[in-house]
N, C-alpha and C positions, 0 to 999 in steps of 0.2 A: 737821621735825627739823633742828637746827643741825648744821653740819659737825663741830664738836667732839663733839656728842652721838653722831653716827654713828661717829666714830673710837673713842670710848670703848666703844661697844657691840661694835665689831669686836675691840678688845683684850680685852674681857671674854669674848667667844666663843672667841678664841684661847687665852686662859689656861685656860678651862674645858675645852676640847678637849685641851689639853696635859696638864692635871692627870689627866684620865681616861685618855688614851692612855699617858702615861709610867707611871702607876700599874699599868695592865694589863701593860705590858712588864716592869715590875719583878716583878710576881707571876709572870709567865711564866718569868723567869729563876730565880726561887726554885724553881719546879717543875722546871725543867731541872737545877738544881743537885742537887735531891733524886734525880732520875733518874740523873745522872752518878755521884753517890756510891754509889748502889745498884749501878750497873754496875761501878764500880771494886771494890766489895766482892765481887761475884760472880766477877769475873775473878781477883781475888787468891785467892779460895778455890779456883778451878780450878787456878791455877798451883802452889799449895803443897799441893794434895791428893796423896796417894799415887798413883803411876801405876796406872791401871786398864786392863783389856783394851780394845783399840781396837774401837769399834762402827762401823757403816756410816756414820752421820752424827754428827759431833762438832762442838761449838762451838769457836771459836778459843780458844787457850791452854788447852785441856783437857790435863791431864797424863796421858799414855797409855803403854801398853806394847805392843810388837808384836814378833813373832819371824819370821825368814825368812833369806834368803841374799842377800848383796850381789852386784850385778852390776857389777864394777869396770870393765869395758871400756866401760861406758856412763856413766862418771863425768863430771860437768860442773863447771867452775869458774865462779863468779859473782863479779864484782868487788865488793869490800866495803870499807867504812871503819868500823872499830870502835875501841873504847877501847885496843886493842892496836896500832892503826895501820892502814895500807892493806894490802890483801891480797885473799884470795878465800874465799868460802864453798865448801865441798866438798859437792856434791850427788850422792848415789849412790843408784841404784834398789835397793830391797829387795823381793825376790820372796817373798811370803808364800803360804800355802796357797790363798788365793782371789783375790789381787790383787797389783798392784805399787804401791809407795808411794815417792815421792822422800824421801830422808832427808838433811837438812842436817847432815852429820856434824860440822860446826864450821868454824872459821876457821884459815887458814894465812897467814903473811905473804907479801909479794910475792916474797921470796927462795925460797919454796916448799921448806921444809926436808923432808927425807925423812920419810915416815910409813908405817908398816906397816899396811895395811888388814887388818881381820879376815877370815878365811876360814871357810867352813863355816857352819853354822846359828848365828845370833846373836840376842840379844834386845836391843832398843833401847827406851829410855825417853826421852820428850821431850814437847815441847809441840806441839799441832796448830796449824798456821799456814795462813792463807788464801793462795791463789796471788797472785802479784804480776804481773799481765799487762802486756805491752808494754815496760816498762823504767822507768827513773827519769825525773824531770823533766828535759827537754832532752837526755836520753841514752836513745835507744831501743835495745832489744836488736837485735843484728845476727846472727841465726842463721847466715846464709851464711858469715860470718867467724868464727863460734864465739866471738863477743864478747857476754857477758851482763852486764847491769847490774841485773837483778832476777830473782827466783826465779819465773819464769813456767812453771808446771808443764806446761800443755798444749803450749806452744811447745818447751820442752826435750824433752819426750817425743817429739814429732813429729820434731824435728831429729835426735835421737839414735837414733831407731828403737826406742824402748823399748816402744811399744805402749800399750794402754789403761792409764791410771794413775788413782789416786785424785785427786780434784779439790783436794787440799791437799797440803802437805808437813809433815814433822815436824822441828822443831829439836831435835837430840839434846842430852841433858843433858851436863854436864861429865864428862870422863873423869878419869884419874889425873893427878897433878901432872906438868907438863912434857910431857904427851901431845899429839900433833898428829894430826888437827885439834883445835882447842880448842872444845869444846862449851860449852853453858850460857851463851851470851852474849846470849840473847834479851832485848831491852829492851822492857818492858811499861810504857808511859806513856799517860796520857789527859790532855789539856788540860782544866783545870777552872777557868775564870775567871768562872763564872756569878755568884759572889758580887760580884765587882767590877762586872759588868754590871748586876746588880740594884741595887746601891747607886747607880750612875750614873743609872739610870732613876728611882729613887725621889728622888734629889737633884733631877733636872729636874722631877719632879712637885711637889716641895716649892717650887721656884722659881716654877712656874706658879701654885700655890696662893697663894704670897706676893704674886704679881702681882694676883690676884683681890682679896686683902685690901686692897692699896694702892688699887686702883681703887674699891672699895667705900668706903674711908675718904675718898677724895677727893670722892666723890659726896655723902657725908654732910656733909662740911665745907662744900660749896658750897650745901647745903640743897636 
């Protein structure tokens, strides 16, 4: 076998493997896109559904309703950056008939304007959210200093002496105009770039296939 013939066979093999591999990756991204669109549709349905009574186990972003009494002396402020600027999330334990749940009552600016907490039995509607353990990227929670950068349910409950709590928290819905804390600021977004990835992989598969065609044409021309 000549040196040029061996090189040509290697190129053919590379182009063939590339065509198959890139096509498979493109198909995988198409399937991932279908899965992501279904996830977005299901979450959107939960977010905009009428609030339902809270069950023992709920998926994230389920719109729920729960009744109980706030424990204001165990309230915790968590640093936040929202569309309203920097400030804090106000997390207050809510004692229900069978458990305690942390309620993110909403956002207050860094100036901490006065807000009148509700007393007595209250009903809260909002979205179920998963706990945010440890802190933010490069900013770990500091329980000993009472500095919180994420809504870490277990750590907040342990530090504040709240006792056993549900393994999630609830983002309260928006209250009346001008009311503090400002609820209803939950941002529900899912990155969905699978179509771009799929087109990229299919494009590379097309280039690999084009390479095969050129190599085949060159061989035919050389006889």
